Structures are given as C-alpha cells and as structure tokens.
ROLUM-578018 format. One record per residue (C-alpha): x negated, y negated, z. Coordinates in steps of 0.1 Angstrom, whole numbers, padded with zeros to 4 digits, always signed. Layout:
XYZ
...
END
This chain:
+0135-0106-0099
+0155-0080-0080
+0186-0092-0061
+0182-0091-0023
+0208-0067-0012
+0209-0079+0024
+0209-0116+0022
+0239-0132+0039
+0265-0146+0014
+0245-0134-0016
+0263-0121-0047
+0264-0084-0050
+0240-0067-0075
+0256-0059-0109
+0274-0026-0112
+0271-0017-0075
+0303-0013-0054
+0309-0039-0027
+0298-0017+0002
+0269+0000-0016
+0246-0007+0013
+0270+0013+0036
+0265+0044+0015
+0227+0040+0015
+0225+0035+0052
+0247+0065+0060
+0227+0086+0036
+0195+0077+0056
+0212+0086+0089
+0225+0119+0076
+0191+0127+0061
+0174+0120+0095
+0200+0140+0115
+0196+0171+0093
+0158+0171+0095
+0148+0154+0128
+0176+0161+0152
+0152+0182+0173
+0128+0153+0180
+0153+0125+0186
+0156+0111+0221
+0189+0109+0240
+0191+0072+0233
+0185+0077+0195
+0211+0105+0194
+0235+0083+0213
+0230+0055+0188
+0240+0079+0160
+0271+0091+0178
+0282+0055+0187
+0276+0043+0152
+0298+0070+0137
+0326+0060+0161
+0327+0024+0147
+0352+0014+0120
+0338+0012+0085
+0338-0026+0085
+0320-0027+0118
+0294-0003+0105
+0290-0026+0074
+0285-0057+0095
+0260-0039+0118
+0241-0028+0086
+0241-0064+0073
+0227-0076+0106
+0201-0047+0108
+0188-0052+0074
+0179-0088+0078
+0146-0101+0090
+0162-0121+0119
+0176-0106+0151
+0198-0136+0161
+0228-0150+0142
+0251-0179+0145
+0286-0165+0145
+0302-0193+0126
+0278-0186+0097
+0286-0149+0094
+0307-0143+0063
+0308-0114+0039
+0336-0111+0013
+0339-0073+0016
+0345-0075+0054
+0380-0086+0064
+0390-0101+0098
+0355-0111+0109
+0364-0121+0144
+0379-0087+0151
+0348-0069+0137
+0324-0091+0157
+0344-0083+0188
+0343-0045+0180
+0305-0047+0177
+0302-0067+0209
+0324-0043+0229
+0305-0013+0217
+0271-0028+0224
+0259-0032+0188
+0255-0070+0193
+0251-0090+0224
+0255-0127+0233
+0224-0146+0242
+0213-0145+0278
+0183-0148+0301
+0170-0114+0288
+0161-0132+0256
+0140-0160+0271
+0108-0148+0254
+0125-0149+0221
+0139-0184+0225
+0118-0196+0195
+0139-0173+0172
+0172-0186+0187
+0163-0223+0184
+0150-0218+0148
+0186-0211+0138
+0194-0248+0143
+0183-0279+0124
+0167-0309+0140
+0199-0330+0138
+0218-0302+0155
+0192-0300+0182
+0195-0337+0188
+0232-0333+0192
+0225-0305+0217
+0201-0328+0236
+0228-0355+0238
+0252-0330+0253
+0227-0319+0279
+0218-0354+0291
+0234-0384+0272
+0210-0409+0288
+0178-0391+0278
+0176-0390+0241
+0144-0383+0221
+0136-0405+0191
+0152-0394+0158
+0117-0395+0143
+0105-0367+0166
+0093-0336+0148
+0114-0304+0153
+0085-0285+0170
+0079-0313+0194
+0116-0315+0202
+0117-0277+0209
+0087-0280+0232
+0104-0309+0250
+0136-0290+0255
+0117-0259+0269
+0097-0281+0292
+0127-0301+0305
+0154-0275+0309
+0156-0240+0322
+0163-0213+0297
+0197-0203+0311
+0208-0240+0308
+0198-0241+0272
+0217-0208+0265
+0248-0222+0281
+0249-0254+0261
+0241-0235+0228
+0269-0211+0235
+0293-0241+0241
+0283-0255+0207
+0285-0223+0188
+0283-0186+0197
+0250-0169+0190
+0246-0132+0190
+0217-0107+0187
+0218-0074+0169
+0209-0044+0191
+0195-0009+0185
+0167-0025+0166
+0142+0001+0177
+0166+0029+0168
+0173+0016+0133
+0135+0010+0127
+0129+0046+0137
+0156+0060+0114
+0141+0042+0084
+0106+0052+0094
+0116+0089+0096
+0133+0086+0062
+0106+0067+0043
+0076+0079+0063
+0060+0045+0065
+0068+0008+0072
+0062-0004+0037
+0093+0010+0019
+0128-0003+0027
+0164+0000+0017
+0158-0019-0016
+0145+0014-0030
+0181+0025-0033
+0190-0006-0052
+0162-0006-0077
+0170+0030-0084
+0208+0025-0089
+0202-0006-0110
+0179+0014-0133
+0148-0007-0125
+0129+0024-0115
+0135+0060-0123
+0123+0084-0096
+0113+0120-0099
+0144+0141-0092
+0142+0163-0061
+0167+0187-0046
+0172+0175-0010
+0171+0211+0002
+0135+0214-0011
+0122+0182+0006
+0100+0190+0036
+0099+0171+0069
+0069+0147+0073
+0067+0148+0111
+0066+0182+0129
+0066+0168+0164
+0077+0137+0183
+0041+0129+0189
+0035+0129+0152
+0062+0103+0148
+0052+0081+0178
+0015+0080+0170
+0020+0073+0133
+0045+0046+0140
+0023+0031+0167
-0006+0027+0143
+0017+0010+0117
+0030-0014+0143
-0005-0021+0155
-0016-0031+0120
+0013-0055+0118
+0004-0070+0152
-0032-0074+0141
-0022-0093+0110
-0002-0117+0132
-0026-0122+0161
-0058-0126+0140
-0043-0159+0128
-0039-0171+0164
-0066-0156+0187
-0104-0159+0186
-0124-0129+0174
-0135-0121+0209
-0100-0117+0221
-0091-0095+0191
-0121-0072+0199
-0110-0069+0235
-0074-0062+0224
-0085-0035+0201
-0110-0018+0225
-0085-0019+0254
-0059-0002+0232
-0084+0023+0218
-0097+0033+0252
-0062+0040+0265
-0043+0054+0235
-0066+0065+0207
-0083+0094+0223
-0054+0118+0220
-0039+0108+0187
-0019+0133+0166
-0037+0146+0136
-0009+0132+0115
-0019+0097+0126
-0056+0100+0121
-0058+0088+0085
-0038+0057+0094
-0060+0052+0124
-0091+0054+0104
-0078+0028+0079
-0069+0006+0108
-0105+0009+0122
-0119-0002+0088
-0095-0032+0087
-0104-0045+0121
-0141-0039+0119
-0144-0055+0085
-0126-0086+0098
-0149-0088+0128
-0179-0085+0105
-0167-0114+0084
-0164-0134+0117
-0201-0127+0123
-0195-0105+0153
-0219-0078+0142
-0224-0058+0174
-0186-0056+0180
-0179-0046+0144
-0206-0019+0146
-0190-0005+0178
-0157-0001+0160
-0171+0012+0127
-0186+0040+0148
-0151+0053+0155
-0148+0068+0120
-0169+0082+0092
-0144+0073+0065
-0160+0053+0037
-0172+0026+0038
-0178+0028+0076
-0212+0046+0074
-0225+0021+0047
-0214-0008+0069
-0230+0007+0099
-0263+0011+0081
-0263-0026+0071
-0253-0037+0106
-0280-0016+0122
-0306-0030+0099
-0295-0066+0106
-0295-0059+0143
-0331-0046+0141
-0322-0009+0147
-0343+0003+0118
-0348+0039+0128
-0311+0044+0134
-0304+0028+0100
-0329+0052+0083
-0314+0082+0100
-0279+0073+0089
-0291+0068+0054
-0305+0103+0053
-0272+0117+0068
-0252+0099+0041
-0275+0111+0013
-0271+0147+0024
-0233+0146+0022
-0220+0114+0004
-0183+0110+0003
-0183+0090-0029
-0205+0073-0055
-0209+0041-0034
-0223+0062-0005
-0245+0083-0028
-0263+0053-0045
-0263+0031-0015
-0280+0056+0007
-0309+0060-0018
-0312+0023-0025
-0311+0011+0011
-0334+0039+0023
-0360+0028-0003
-0355-0008+0008
-0362+0000+0044
-0391+0023+0037
-0408+0000+0013
-0402-0030+0037
-0388-0051+0009
-0361-0077+0014
-0348-0068-0021
-0351-0038-0043
-0338-0031-0078
-0307-0010-0072
-0301+0021-0093
-0271+0004-0109
-0291-0026-0118
-0319-0004-0133
-0293+0014-0154
-0279-0019-0166
-0313-0034-0175
-0321-0002-0195
-0289-0005-0215
-0288-0015-0252
-0275-0049-0261
-0251-0062-0287
-0244-0098-0298
-0208-0111-0295
-0193-0145-0301
-0193-0167-0271
-0157-0173-0279
-0151-0140-0261
-0169-0150-0229
-0137-0146-0208
-0126-0115-0227
-0158-0095-0231
-0142-0062-0237
-0121-0075-0265
-0151-0091-0280
-0169-0057-0280
-0138-0041-0296
-0140-0066-0325
-0178-0060-0327
-0174-0022-0332
-0143-0025-0354
-0164-0048-0377
-0189-0019-0379
-0161+0004-0392
-0153+0021-0359
-0118+0028-0345
-0117+0013-0310
-0094+0007-0281
-0095-0005-0245
-0096+0026-0224
-0111+0023-0189
-0091+0043-0164
-0057+0044-0179
-0059+0073-0205
-0078+0095-0181
-0053+0089-0153
-0025+0095-0177
-0040+0128-0190
-0043+0140-0154
-0008+0129-0145
+0007+0146-0176
-0013+0177-0174
-0006+0184-0138
+0028+0166-0133
+0047+0195-0118
+0017+0204-0096
+0015+0169-0082
+0052+0169-0073
+0055+0205-0063
+0078+0205-0033
+0064+0239-0022
+0032+0221-0011
+0053+0203+0014
+0041+0168+0007
+0073+0154-0007
+0096+0142+0021
+0121+0117+0006
+0138+0111-0028
+0120+0078-0033
+0084+0091-0030
+0062+0079-0058
+0033+0100-0048
+0028+0130-0024
+0016+0121+0010
-0017+0138+0005
-0024+0121-0028
-0054+0101-0017
-0066+0127+0009
-0090+0157+0004
-0060+0179+0011
-0046+0172-0023
-0073+0193-0040
-0076+0220-0013
-0038+0226-0012
-0035+0229-0050
-0069+0241-0062
-0055+0275-0073
-0027+0259-0093
-0050+0233-0108
-0075+0259-0120
-0048+0282-0133
-0034+0253-0153
-0068+0244-0168
-0074+0281-0176
-0041+0281-0195
-0051+0249-0213
-0080+0267-0231
-0075+0250-0265
-0069+0214-0278
-0037+0225-0293
-0023+0238-0260
-0035+0207-0241
-0019+0184-0267
+0014+0204-0265
+0014+0203-0227
+0008+0166-0224
+0031+0156-0253
+0060+0177-0239
+0056+0163-0204
+0055+0127-0218
+0087+0134-0237
+0105+0151-0208
+0094+0127-0181
+0094+0094-0201
+0102+0065-0178
+0100+0084-0145
+0077+0066-0121
+0043+0082-0117
+0014+0062-0103
-0009+0077-0129
+0012+0075-0161
+0021+0043-0179
+0051+0042-0202
+0047+0022-0234
+0044+0028-0271
+0009+0040-0278
+0001+0054-0243
+0004+0090-0254
-0017+0082-0285
-0046+0071-0263
-0044+0104-0244
-0043+0125-0275
-0074+0106-0288
-0093+0117-0258
-0083+0153-0262
-0092+0152-0299
-0128+0141-0292
-0135+0163-0261
-0138+0200-0257
-0114+0218-0235
-0143+0226-0212
-0152+0190-0209
-0116+0181-0201
-0115+0208-0175
-0146+0195-0157
-0134+0159-0158
-0100+0168-0145
-0115+0188-0116
-0138+0160-0107
-0109+0136-0105
-0088+0161-0084
-0116+0164-0058
-0111+0127-0049
-0082+0109-0065
-0088+0078-0045
-0123+0073-0058
-0125+0093-0090
-0095+0078-0109
-0116+0046-0112
-0149+0036-0129
-0143+0051-0163
-0160+0032-0193
-0142+0002-0207
-0137+0011-0243
-0137+0041-0266
-0151+0038-0302
-0151+0066-0328
-0151+0074-0365
-0150+0106-0385
-0185+0117-0373
-0191+0103-0338
-0176+0088-0307
-0187+0070-0275
-0172+0058-0243
-0188+0025-0236
-0191+0005-0204
-0193-0032-0215
-0212-0057-0194
-0214-0095-0199
-0246-0113-0188
-0231-0120-0154
-0215-0086-0148
-0228-0058-0125
-0226-0021-0129
-0207-0004-0100
-0216+0028-0083
-0184+0045-0096
-0192+0034-0132
-0227+0048-0129
-0213+0080-0114
-0192+0086-0145
-0221+0078-0168
-0242+0104-0151
-0213+0129-0150
-0206+0124-0187
-0243+0128-0196
-0245+0160-0176
-0216+0176-0194
-0223+0164-0229
-0196+0136-0231
-0211+0108-0252
-0211+0076-0231
-0233+0047-0225
-0236+0012-0210
-0239-0017-0234
-0248-0053-0225
-0234-0082-0243
-0254-0112-0253
-0235-0143-0264
-0241-0160-0297
-0227-0194-0306
-0208-0188-0338
-0173-0191-0350
-0168-0156-0363
-0137-0144-0344
-0113-0162-0322
-0101-0142-0292
-0064-0132-0291
END
C-alpha cells in the first residue's frame, strides 16, 4: 500500500525529503501560471500572489491543510515535525486569510465541525453550556449532536467550542481545487501521482514540459468541464439520500438552465453523466423519466436503452424507427446486433427471439473437459488442446492490445497531436474518443505501410518493448513472456491481416480493444483463436464482431462450447 503523503502526523515516505509535498504543490502552481494565466480570475490570481508572499513553513502548513479531505482542524492536534514554531505559523496563515476561525458563516457545515470531537468531549461541552441539563452518557453521538443543534443557537456552540479548543477552517478551497483541476485535467487524479512516481511505483512516459499542450482553451471550457465533474460527485451523494423523483427533478432543472450552452470540451463528460443518471432512474423503475434523459444523447448505449424503454412503454412504431436508425449507422457491435435482433422481435411479435449471438453459440462445435475445471473453463480448454499436441496460451485481449501499444507507442503519445497536457498522463485525452483515429489516421497508416513484413513488425515491437520497458501504458503489460505472446501473433498472421486488425482497433479503442477470443492454439501446420464458452456462458456482441471480422479477413478463429465430463483426468492449477 502506498503511503498517504498528506495524513497528519504520518511518517514521511522513504527517500523523499521532508517537504517533498511543498515542491510538488509549487510545481503545480507554476505549471498553471505558465499555461493558464490568461483565464484565471482576479481572485485566483490574487491567491497565487498571496501564497507566494507566505513564508515557506506557512506554505507547507497550508498545503498540509489543503490536501486533506477535511476543511476544519483542531489547532491543538496540528503537529508536523518539519514545521517549527507552529503557533507562529498558524498566526501567519490566519493574518493572511489562509485559515479562519469558526464563525456564523460556517453554520451549514456544523456537522463537519462537530465531527472533530468525540462523544465524551461533546458531553463535556454540554456540561459547560448548562451544568444542570446533562444528557445520558448512553446517548448516541448523532442524537447528542441533534440535541445540541435543537437546544442552542449556532453562535453559542461556536463560542463554547472555541473556549474549549480553537478550531480553524482552511480557505481558498475553490482556488486550490481549480489549480489541481487545471493541472490534471480531471477530478480523479491527485497529488499522490508525484509520490508514486518518485518512489518508483510507476514510471511515466517522459515529456518535455515545453511540448505539453493546454487542455482548456477558454474559461468556459474550464468552468463547464469542472461543473460536470462536480455534478457527478453531487449525484453520487444525493442518490443515497433523495427519492428518484427528486433526483429526476434536480437533473432536469439543472439541464434546462445550464446544459443548453455547454462548451464542446465538456460534451463528452456531459454525455457520460446523462448515461449514469438515466441508467440509475431505469433501475429505479422510472421508465418515462429515464427515457426523457436518454434522449439527450446518442452515445452508446443510449439508443439501445431508448428502444427497450419505448417498447416497454408501448411506443412500438417509435421503437421500430429507432432500430432502423441504429442499423443504418451502428456505433459499435452491441448496437449492430441489438438493432437487428430487436427489430425482428418486434416485427415478428415475439416476446423472445433467438439472438444472433445465441445462434452463433448454438452452432459452435463442442469439446469435453473435466468438470474439475468448471470454475476455470479457459484453463480446462488449454489443457484439452495441449493434450492433443497443440501449443496454447490464454490470449483474449492482452496480446492484441500490447501489439497495438508497442507498434504505435510514439504515435499514441505524440505531443504534436496536442492531447498530452501534464507529465502524469497515462493516456491521451482523446484515447477513447473518435478523435483518436481521425487526428492520427495518416500516421497510423504510414506506420502500417512501413511495417510491410513480419521481420519489420517483430523488430519494431521488440525494440519498443526493450526501450519502454516498465513505463506505464494502458495497453502494454510488463512481465516475462508478454512480448513472446505478441510475437506469436505476428508469426501466425500476415502483415495485411495485422494491418486490418490494428486499423479496426484504432477506429474505436473504447470498444474494439475488447472481445478477442480467449485462447490461441497452434502447431507446425495450423492455428486458431478460440472463444471458449461453458454451458452457462453467453457470447457477447463484441466477441461475435471479432469472429465475423476474423472470418472476413482469413484469420482462423471459432467459438467452441465446453461440455463437462465427470472424470479425474486433470486437476486445475
């Protein structure tokens, strides 16, 4: 487990200087100033100027406060060995507005303040307020807090808490959040990225800061993208507390007022948010409401869900029309096969039809494997084919993804495409968007044209594997044998087949880096990529897509069903 670099009183990570977090935070601020000074507000620019005027120790304590999940702190509990003269530093932060004492402005956040104290401490506080009115010691903390809020005004509670022990709140929370958002480009990454890099837990692709591009061109890009991120977080909180009807009203009220003029930069995040909210409402059986939100986007699987909801709500003609629309221009394999299957179901007026994936599975050949492998069906199939004299390994998506990552590594991380924005980026920002292919199509095709022989392909991927070994790449695993699997693929396929498969993957990395067959078997005269299915497994649309694609281009592949036999031939690993 990685050490938490911002936990109060924690030991420092090994081999990092005592004020390592100060260097990291200052790097982030300098990075933002150089790239985004033109879109910062006066308040944000003023924060940067005021921060720079603080002493180093005051900056350190502010960073300690800012990087913790809480906003309020008990002064007597604040202690960091690298910061000397804590009272003086606290006073410097207070005088310069980087912390503030609790006051009536914090009334709505009283729960955060009171959570700093234990129940015994709150009982002491109660006794100080009114010695003759003392709740039972058996009272639960939540009930005690409610009783305090009901009995006393907020300013009275603030006064008595401050008499017991000073409590302060860190300020500039919005400004610090914005600085990190501008640096990382999202709300998921945080300052621990620096730590895991410097401790050697992750090796990142090396970029020259001068070649990194800005992620947000305008202030509206920033505000809209951040707004969607915060809305997602709010949704995850309130869906635990509010009924679905209120969640629907909350979303629609926001959408009516703010979503009509979103920045193009924020649209992908907005579409993902739509899918999250509507899927949740659908699970809550609010079908009409879910449908009305699904209609705000065409991103998969919104159209499929709309067809199903229209059908369930009795809107048959609309469901048929949408099926036809999807069939004309499917975004992925799920849409392609769904539109055909569901259209047939409606037209034939059947409650159930045999889906194309099910038909393919029923038509597949079958092999007999020991029931001892019932929880490891792929490994049972491997042993079956090895017993027949074949070489075999578990393949599925990994070697295909690795081949793509190794063959196009420099193109994926090309800073000239302007999708690399910070030194900790694991993938370009357009990696799962259609833009990935359209921005790089000429480079990808040129690389594949140069890779016109097996020898050249093997040399390219082997050299990249050697040069980049250990550097994080979402497509490439690092372990002994990973390259061997890739080279086995290239030895069995023609350069033209590799070219076609790589281009198909590049067209939609989100969808087409999945669904490859489970295992590869081969000997001196033949090979096959095999999708293995136990008696209870189903064939997915993506898996059927690759079966058809392989068949179209002469790649030997098939689906194989497993029937269990009760013998003691082989015990699973």
